[in-house]
Rosetta silent file (secondary structure, phi, psi, omega in degrees, C-alpha in Angstrom):
SEQUENCE: MTRLRVVHKAVLMMILGVVMTEPARAYEVDLSAGKTTVRGQITLRGPAPPAERVTVLRDSAFCGEAVTNESLLVDRSSNGVAVVVVSLEGVTAGKPLPDERRLALENRACRFSPRVKAVPAGSQLEINNADPVLHNTHIRKSDATFLNVALPPGGKTIRKPLADPGRLDVRCDAHRFMQATIHVFAHPYFAVTDQAGKFELTQVPPGTYRLRVWHEILGMQERTVTVPAQGQAIANMELQAPN
SCORE:     score description
SCORE:     0.000 S_00000001
   1 L     0.000  130.027  179.766  -18.855   -9.492  -34.583 S_00000001
   2 L   -69.311  164.370  179.308  -21.775  -10.714  -32.387 S_00000001
   3 H   -63.858  -35.415 -179.148  -22.926   -8.953  -29.356 S_00000001
   4 H   -65.496  -39.153 -179.899  -21.768  -11.854  -27.163 S_00000001
   5 H   -69.295  -32.182 -177.439  -18.192  -11.649  -28.592 S_00000001
   6 H   -69.608  -39.089  179.361  -18.174   -7.816  -28.011 S_00000001
   7 H   -62.078  -51.503 -177.567  -19.211   -8.381  -24.402 S_00000001
   8 H   -60.090  -37.294  177.578  -16.481  -11.064  -23.909 S_00000001
   9 H   -62.177  -47.173 -175.291  -13.906   -8.730  -25.538 S_00000001
  10 H   -56.837  -50.854 -175.760  -14.944   -5.831  -23.245 S_00000001
  11 H   -65.983  -40.079  175.959  -14.630   -8.035  -20.159 S_00000001
  12 H   -59.417  -40.441 -178.511  -11.239   -9.427  -21.310 S_00000001
  13 H   -62.912  -43.030 -177.345  -10.001   -5.855  -21.890 S_00000001
  14 H   -65.204  -40.603  173.601  -11.157   -4.856  -18.365 S_00000001
  15 H   -62.285  -49.051  177.537   -9.324   -7.832  -16.841 S_00000001
  16 H   -56.625  -39.597  178.186   -6.134   -7.013  -18.696 S_00000001
  17 H   -60.206  -44.741  179.480   -6.362   -3.430  -17.634 S_00000001
  18 H   -59.346  -42.998  179.145   -6.619   -4.476  -14.016 S_00000001
  19 H   -65.394  -42.879 -177.747   -3.654   -6.767  -14.376 S_00000001
  20 H   -73.411  -30.054 -179.830   -1.464   -4.276  -16.280 S_00000001
  21 L   -89.913    0.925 -175.283   -2.224   -1.525  -13.807 S_00000001
  22 L   -72.728  128.173 -175.114   -1.645   -3.602  -10.587 S_00000001
  23 L   -65.976  161.916  178.639    1.132   -1.981   -8.600 S_00000001
  24 L   -70.955  146.807 -178.812    4.366   -3.812   -7.936 S_00000001
  25 L   -62.676  129.814 -172.333    4.534   -5.853   -4.766 S_00000001
  26 L   -76.597  150.066  179.903    5.855   -3.775   -1.881 S_00000001
  27 L   -67.624  136.080 -179.945    8.954   -4.999   -0.025 S_00000001
  28 E  -120.638  149.140  177.503    8.209   -7.027    3.125 S_00000001
  29 E   -85.555  127.018  173.861   10.425   -7.853    6.196 S_00000001
  30 L  -144.774  100.953 -166.873   11.045  -11.534    6.648 S_00000001
  31 L   -70.263  -15.311  179.646   13.865  -12.189    9.099 S_00000001
  32 L   -98.466    6.520 -169.611   14.115  -15.878    8.039 S_00000001
  33 L   -78.023  -34.771 -174.596   14.222  -15.173    4.265 S_00000001
  34 L  -140.268  147.162 -175.737   17.963  -14.806    3.679 S_00000001
  35 L  -132.746  -10.991 -171.990   21.363  -16.094    4.809 S_00000001
  36 E   -93.550  147.187  176.140   23.622  -15.554    1.859 S_00000001
  37 E  -107.349  131.659  173.107   26.149  -12.743    1.202 S_00000001
  38 E   -98.361  117.068  178.249   26.686  -11.325   -2.257 S_00000001
  39 E  -119.166  155.075  178.403   30.176   -9.912   -2.750 S_00000001
  40 E  -168.684 -177.904  176.272   31.850   -8.362   -5.738 S_00000001
  41 E  -140.561  133.807  173.865   34.078   -5.832   -7.231 S_00000001
  42 E   -97.199  115.799 -176.477   33.401   -3.211   -9.851 S_00000001
  43 E  -117.720  167.504 -178.408   36.432   -2.601  -12.117 S_00000001
  44 E   -98.761  134.805  177.219   37.254   -0.380  -15.014 S_00000001
  45 E  -101.210  111.204 -175.038   37.879   -2.003  -18.438 S_00000001
  46 L   102.023  171.364 -177.270   40.561    0.076  -20.026 S_00000001
  47 L   -70.217  140.099  172.625   42.789    2.953  -18.872 S_00000001
  48 L   -75.368  136.201 -179.284   41.301    5.633  -16.611 S_00000001
  49 L   -76.771  158.465  177.230   41.496    9.050  -18.203 S_00000001
  50 L   -66.884  140.204 -179.532   43.352   11.776  -16.284 S_00000001
  51 L   -60.577  124.915  179.430   41.182   13.885  -13.943 S_00000001
  52 L   -83.223  159.688  176.399   40.372   17.211  -15.592 S_00000001
  53 E  -108.689  134.408 -175.222   40.544   20.512  -13.836 S_00000001
  54 E  -101.902  127.296 -178.153   37.485   22.679  -13.863 S_00000001
  55 E   -74.002  136.832  174.926   37.846   26.502  -13.939 S_00000001
  56 L   -91.227  127.755 -173.310   36.088   28.291  -11.048 S_00000001
  57 L  -106.411   -8.882 -175.045   34.147   31.438  -12.223 S_00000001
  58 L  -147.711  142.708 -175.475   32.794   32.535   -8.970 S_00000001
  59 L    46.747   40.732  176.472   34.262   32.805   -5.440 S_00000001
  60 H   -64.646  -21.165  178.357   37.703   31.713   -6.685 S_00000001
  61 H   -67.907  -24.369  176.343   39.313   33.505   -3.732 S_00000001
  62 H  -105.906  -43.220 -174.404   37.830   30.809   -1.498 S_00000001
  63 H   -80.050  -18.734 -177.655   37.213   27.884   -3.850 S_00000001
  64 L   101.176  163.425 -179.123   40.456   28.289   -5.834 S_00000001
  65 L   -68.308  -27.538 -179.405   41.095   29.128   -9.501 S_00000001
  66 E  -154.955  146.626  178.588   40.285   25.507  -10.457 S_00000001
  67 E  -121.621  149.795  177.228   38.962   22.385   -8.896 S_00000001
  68 E   -76.766  129.188  176.362   39.575   18.714   -9.743 S_00000001
  69 L   -75.765  111.819 -174.103   36.739   16.800  -11.270 S_00000001
  70 L  -102.859   30.655 -179.179   36.281   13.817   -8.885 S_00000001
  71 L   -73.809  -28.674 -178.218   33.539   11.975  -10.758 S_00000001
  72 L  -117.590  110.933 -179.073   35.764    8.985  -11.664 S_00000001
  73 L  -122.361  111.719 -173.915   37.884    7.553   -8.883 S_00000001
  74 E  -119.178  134.231  179.659   39.867    4.426   -9.745 S_00000001
  75 L   -73.570  122.892 -175.300   42.141    2.333   -7.559 S_00000001
  76 L   -66.047  -32.180 -178.524   45.547    2.117   -9.319 S_00000001
  77 L   -83.541  -25.381 -176.032   46.467   -1.344   -8.011 S_00000001
  78 L  -114.339  -13.923 -168.929   43.118   -3.116   -8.726 S_00000001
  79 L    61.647   22.643  178.805   41.402   -0.865  -11.275 S_00000001
  80 E   -76.350  140.778  178.063   38.433   -0.985   -8.868 S_00000001
  81 E   -96.633  119.783 -178.705   35.920    1.868   -9.318 S_00000001
  82 L   -81.344  163.078  173.934   34.940    3.750   -6.132 S_00000001
  83 L    52.296   44.113  165.779   31.491    5.263   -5.339 S_00000001
  84 L   -95.198  132.216 -177.550   29.508    2.949   -7.661 S_00000001
  85 E   -80.502  123.428 -178.913   25.922    2.478   -6.535 S_00000001
  86 E  -120.064  137.223  176.793   25.064   -1.247   -6.443 S_00000001
  87 E  -146.638  148.210 -174.444   21.599   -2.750   -5.933 S_00000001
  88 E  -106.865  104.969 -176.121   19.975   -6.133   -6.076 S_00000001
  89 E   -96.205  138.554  179.270   16.641   -5.729   -7.846 S_00000001
  90 L   108.915   -2.695  171.685   13.732   -8.275   -7.487 S_00000001
  91 L   -76.171  126.663  178.177   13.932   -9.098   -3.826 S_00000001
  92 L  -107.077  -17.812  176.264   10.452   -8.881   -2.380 S_00000001
  93 E  -148.591  140.361 -175.159   11.120  -10.019    1.126 S_00000001
  94 E   177.279 -147.380  178.713   14.175  -10.029    3.429 S_00000001
  95 L   -66.808  163.354  177.557   15.983   -8.202    6.057 S_00000001
  96 L   -67.273  158.956  170.096   14.849   -4.917    7.564 S_00000001
  97 L   -62.672  149.217  179.729   15.765   -1.553    6.128 S_00000001
  98 L   -54.665  140.386 -176.848   18.819    0.039    7.769 S_00000001
  99 L   -66.656  -30.492  175.915   18.203    1.634   11.058 S_00000001
 100 L   -67.877  112.242  179.005   20.155    4.780    9.966 S_00000001
 101 L  -121.463   40.094  179.240   17.627    7.084    8.338 S_00000001
 102 E  -134.193  136.328  178.617   19.541   10.347    8.217 S_00000001
 103 E  -126.527  112.736  178.758   21.640   11.721    5.395 S_00000001
 104 E   -91.497  115.045  174.007   23.771   14.864    6.137 S_00000001
 105 E  -103.804  115.228 -174.565   24.616   16.682    2.857 S_00000001
 106 E  -112.671  141.735  171.651   27.195   19.275    3.474 S_00000001
 107 E   -98.663  105.333 -178.609   28.479   22.126    1.292 S_00000001
 108 E  -140.090  136.617  177.181   32.079   22.129    2.327 S_00000001
 109 L    56.727   35.722 -178.812   35.326   23.340    0.506 S_00000001
 110 L    56.252   42.132  174.066   32.995   24.137   -2.534 S_00000001
 111 E  -145.144  152.587  166.771   31.970   20.426   -2.853 S_00000001
 112 E   -89.515  139.646 -175.910   29.009   18.438   -1.725 S_00000001
 113 E  -130.690  113.835    0.536   29.921   15.875    0.793 S_00000001
 114 L   -76.868  164.326  179.530   29.138   13.099    0.238 S_00000001
 115 L   -82.737  -32.377  179.761   29.173   13.222   -3.622 S_00000001
 116 E  -139.152  132.827 -176.939   27.296    9.944   -3.941 S_00000001
 117 E  -147.394  148.810  171.731   25.110    8.291   -1.328 S_00000001
 118 E  -123.120  129.324 -176.322   22.528    5.543   -1.137 S_00000001
 119 E  -140.988  163.685  179.358   19.899    5.530    1.581 S_00000001
 120 E   -80.755  157.848  173.013   16.595    3.807    2.403 S_00000001
 121 L   -61.217  145.534 -179.944   13.181    5.467    1.703 S_00000001
 122 L    98.233    0.625 -178.563   11.975    7.299    4.798 S_00000001
 123 E   -78.201  154.147  177.366   15.377    8.869    5.470 S_00000001
 124 E   -97.445  118.349  176.775   15.755   12.521    6.524 S_00000001
 125 E   -85.650  124.883  175.205   17.933   14.741    4.363 S_00000001
 126 E  -118.645  118.362 -175.759   19.786   17.445    6.238 S_00000001
 127 E  -112.506  132.740  171.779   21.610   20.133    4.203 S_00000001
 128 E  -143.114  168.610 -173.998   23.952   22.712    5.499 S_00000001
 129 E  -119.816  113.841  177.742   26.680   25.156    4.372 S_00000001
 130 L   -93.988   -0.042 -175.332   30.031   24.961    6.087 S_00000001
 131 L   -95.349  157.851  174.306   31.690   27.538    3.678 S_00000001
 132 L   -84.696   21.809  172.452   31.964   31.363    4.032 S_00000001
 133 L  -130.896  161.486 -175.684   30.305   31.855    0.700 S_00000001
 134 L   -75.238  125.707  172.719   26.750   31.552   -0.595 S_00000001
 135 E  -118.929  168.234  176.130   25.773   28.178   -1.952 S_00000001
 136 E  -135.505  133.813  178.768   22.610   26.846   -3.485 S_00000001
 137 E  -111.920  105.883 -177.524   21.314   23.361   -3.295 S_00000001
 138 E  -115.333  115.349 -175.843   19.065   22.476   -6.206 S_00000001
 139 E  -111.508  128.212  178.860   17.783   18.941   -6.235 S_00000001
 140 E  -117.905  143.587  170.095   15.916   17.456   -9.218 S_00000001
 141 E  -128.372  120.632 -178.336   14.118   14.166   -9.646 S_00000001
 142 L    57.247   39.985  174.368   13.221   13.087  -13.150 S_00000001
 143 L    74.336    2.098  174.714   13.948   16.655  -14.375 S_00000001
 144 E  -110.324  138.764  179.151   11.383   18.198  -11.930 S_00000001
 145 E   -59.486  120.803  174.679   12.548   20.289   -8.954 S_00000001
 146 E   -87.209  -44.466 -176.642   12.497   18.315   -5.641 S_00000001
 147 E  -159.150  141.272  175.635   14.008   21.068   -3.562 S_00000001
 148 E  -144.754  110.226 -179.513   15.710   24.421   -4.231 S_00000001
 149 E  -141.405  148.089  172.827   17.109   26.489   -1.408 S_00000001
 150 E   -82.861  139.186 -178.842   19.768   29.161   -0.931 S_00000001
 151 E  -121.804   92.277  178.073   22.336   28.485    1.746 S_00000001
 152 L   -71.821  163.591  177.052   24.017   31.622    3.112 S_00000001
 153 L   -63.280  136.945  177.613   27.165   31.245    5.336 S_00000001
 154 L    73.379   10.851 -173.558   26.155   30.292    8.826 S_00000001
 155 L   -77.748  168.934 -174.803   22.553   29.699    7.743 S_00000001
 156 L   -76.742  159.333 -179.822   20.294   27.119    9.331 S_00000001
 157 L   -71.573  132.581  175.577   20.194   23.410    8.449 S_00000001
 158 E   -94.329  123.698  178.652   17.507   22.510    5.783 S_00000001
 159 E  -112.845  141.016 -178.178   15.624   19.331    6.349 S_00000001
 160 E  -149.911  125.752  176.130   13.589   17.335    3.776 S_00000001
 161 E   -71.956  141.961  172.804   12.175   13.806    4.016 S_00000001
 162 E  -106.494   78.323 -171.950   13.117   11.302    1.342 S_00000001
 163 L   -76.839  -31.248 -169.327    9.840    9.350    1.302 S_00000001
 164 L  -114.924  146.702  177.971    9.903    7.782   -2.156 S_00000001
 165 L   -71.982  150.694  178.853   12.482    5.694   -3.966 S_00000001
 166 E   152.722  176.611  179.913   14.350    7.190   -6.994 S_00000001
 167 E  -106.054  127.287  177.024   17.508    8.972   -8.004 S_00000001
 168 E  -107.070  130.659  172.691   18.019   12.639   -7.042 S_00000001
 169 E   -96.785  124.226 -176.816   20.416   14.930   -8.933 S_00000001
 170 E  -115.576  132.598 -178.193   21.953   17.671   -6.825 S_00000001
 171 E  -138.583  157.568  169.777   23.619   20.776   -8.096 S_00000001
 172 L  -109.921  117.909 -178.576   24.672   24.206   -6.810 S_00000001
 173 L   -66.790  -26.630  178.514   23.403   26.841   -9.246 S_00000001
 174 L   -68.410  -42.985 -173.397   26.033   29.253   -7.911 S_00000001
 175 L  -127.874   96.710 -164.148   28.849   26.909   -8.575 S_00000001
 176 L   -71.813  -15.544  177.725   28.153   24.688  -11.559 S_00000001
 177 L   -81.848   -9.911  174.475   31.013   22.305  -10.875 S_00000001
 178 L   -84.401  128.641  179.502   29.400   21.198   -7.607 S_00000001
 179 E  -156.206  152.833  175.198   27.242   18.100   -7.990 S_00000001
 180 E  -151.723  173.385 -177.837   26.071   15.053   -6.089 S_00000001
 181 E  -146.109  132.274  175.573   23.636   12.144   -6.521 S_00000001
 182 E  -114.973  130.887  168.954   21.353   10.542   -3.872 S_00000001
 183 E  -109.334  128.588 -179.166   19.783    7.121   -4.511 S_00000001
 184 E  -112.698  122.113  177.760   16.771    6.266   -2.449 S_00000001
 185 E  -116.974  155.401 -176.161   15.706    2.665   -2.275 S_00000001
 186 L   -89.895    1.841 -175.086   12.501    0.873   -1.099 S_00000001
 187 L  -141.643  166.686 -170.262   14.569   -2.221   -0.023 S_00000001
 188 L   -97.498    6.377 -177.420   17.817   -2.776    1.935 S_00000001
 189 L   -93.937   66.422  179.567   19.847   -4.549   -0.714 S_00000001
 190 E  -145.587  155.402  175.948   22.164   -1.607   -1.916 S_00000001
 191 E  -158.240  162.196  174.026   25.623   -0.447   -1.301 S_00000001
 192 E  -115.489  132.625 -173.045   28.176    2.031   -2.550 S_00000001
 193 L   -62.159  153.708  175.898   31.583    0.548   -3.570 S_00000001
 194 L   -84.754 -169.653 -175.817   34.702    1.364   -1.445 S_00000001
 195 L   -66.318  -20.641  175.538   37.935    2.824   -2.736 S_00000001
 196 L   -98.481   13.735  176.708   38.884   -0.505   -4.338 S_00000001
 197 L    81.206   12.579 -176.169   35.490   -0.967   -5.952 S_00000001
 198 E   -93.972  150.625  178.676   34.246   -3.672   -3.545 S_00000001
 199 E  -139.368  169.161  176.005   30.780   -4.100   -2.198 S_00000001
 200 E  -154.087  136.556 -178.254   28.909   -6.562   -0.003 S_00000001
 201 E  -129.619  121.859 -171.320   25.173   -7.238    0.359 S_00000001
 202 E  -108.868  162.898  170.959   24.250   -9.414    3.324 S_00000001
 203 E    56.462   52.913 -177.097   21.274  -11.677    4.371 S_00000001
 204 E   -95.591  128.577  177.045   20.149  -12.126    0.778 S_00000001
 205 L   -63.521  154.790  176.981   17.289  -14.628    0.167 S_00000001
 206 L   -69.153  145.481  177.298   17.939  -17.455   -2.389 S_00000001
 207 E   151.556 -178.901  178.192   16.770  -16.740   -5.922 S_00000001
 208 E  -106.680  125.838 -174.481   17.688  -15.172   -9.242 S_00000001
 209 E  -133.926  172.776  169.094   17.920  -11.386   -9.241 S_00000001
 210 E  -101.127  123.886  175.155   19.283   -8.413  -11.294 S_00000001
 211 E   -93.163  113.427 -172.657   22.393   -6.849  -10.041 S_00000001
 212 E  -107.113  133.265  175.402   22.207   -3.153  -11.119 S_00000001
 213 E  -123.545  147.168 -176.168   25.222   -0.885  -11.026 S_00000001
 214 E  -140.494  136.091  175.177   25.219    2.858  -11.511 S_00000001
 215 E  -139.098  146.042 -175.249   28.165    5.291  -11.902 S_00000001
 216 L   -55.555  -31.872 -177.725   28.019    9.068  -12.507 S_00000001
 217 L  -124.659  -22.860 -179.362   29.827    9.025  -15.894 S_00000001
 218 L   -83.917   -9.709  176.029   30.070    5.359  -16.614 S_00000001
 219 E    87.757 -156.356 -175.248   26.302    4.784  -16.707 S_00000001
 220 E  -122.792  138.789  172.320   24.139    1.898  -15.637 S_00000001
 221 E  -139.349  159.820  177.170   24.575   -1.817  -16.311 S_00000001
 222 E  -136.386  149.022  172.649   22.882   -5.026  -15.120 S_00000001
 223 E  -140.235  159.812  177.962   23.705   -8.644  -14.796 S_00000001
 224 E   -90.727  137.563 -178.483   21.853  -11.699  -13.494 S_00000001
 225 E  -126.641  123.409  170.623   22.864  -13.098  -10.137 S_00000001
 226 E   -96.615  121.127 -173.204   21.810  -16.491   -8.803 S_00000001
 227 E  -107.625  124.414  173.857   21.969  -16.613   -4.999 S_00000001
 228 L   -71.636  171.704 -179.548   22.151  -19.997   -3.265 S_00000001
 229 L   -56.837  -39.438 -179.242   20.348  -20.884   -0.003 S_00000001
 230 L  -152.873  172.483 -177.509   23.414  -20.136    2.107 S_00000001
 231 L    95.170 -130.086  177.435   27.113  -19.259    1.776 S_00000001
 232 E  -146.253  159.162  172.151   28.051  -16.594   -0.800 S_00000001
 233 E  -124.413  134.386  175.563   27.670  -15.436   -4.287 S_00000001
 234 E   -97.826  128.423 -173.182   30.307  -13.607   -6.199 S_00000001
 235 L  -136.322   87.820  177.901   29.157  -10.893   -8.557 S_00000001
 236 L   -97.490  153.838 -179.467   31.920   -8.934  -10.302 S_00000001
 237 E  -144.849  151.701  176.551   31.343   -6.478  -13.047 S_00000001
 238 E  -113.185  130.549  173.615   33.382   -4.424  -15.542 S_00000001
 239 E  -112.664  141.602 -175.519   32.479   -1.004  -16.676 S_00000001
 240 E   -76.371  133.615  175.829   34.004    0.443  -19.892 S_00000001
 241 L   -64.169  149.233  174.863   36.300    3.321  -19.579 S_00000001
 242 L   -68.686  155.657  176.562   35.219    6.536  -21.378 S_00000001
 243 L   -75.077    0.000    0.000   36.814    7.360  -24.562 S_00000001
């Protein structure tokens, strides 16, 4: 290989390196960008399994001898799946992030409330314990500890900013059946399905995007959604029932 070709190859590799390491475009607010509403329903394909009962090994005098696993909540009339996190990925400009930037995560009745929540980046997480027993809130992000605090009865509220997007796994080390999930988004096009599995995303700009859905035990799925310039787009999805 000649010296000139070596130089050209080195320059090309440098250019490719710059392109490959260029960060993704940050979300921008553009009030004129979107007028369309994306609506849909997340339903279960197949019969919902019966909710299992989990034995309580600690503080059973208060928590009870057993608690019901509430990870899968299905509407009997429509087969709609509740508390599914829905997001529209690929939107780079549109409506502002929600004004509400506070998430109260409560330890109450030996449960985390809410169990699943989606919030915008920059939100303030506030954790407290309403129970007369000791709880622990251990939050992990990508298997690394994000926060780990003990919460004695009547203790003070713990505050932690949620600056970066991502999924946070919440557990109580003292009561292993207690768990929750927090989804933090850098854009405003997200929702959590209601009791009938329905969701709505407003002021979406026209374009083709990925509709991503996540459920605690049913996993993650995606589908393509094409959004017109105005009106509405219907985006329903089915999730397979566990065996």
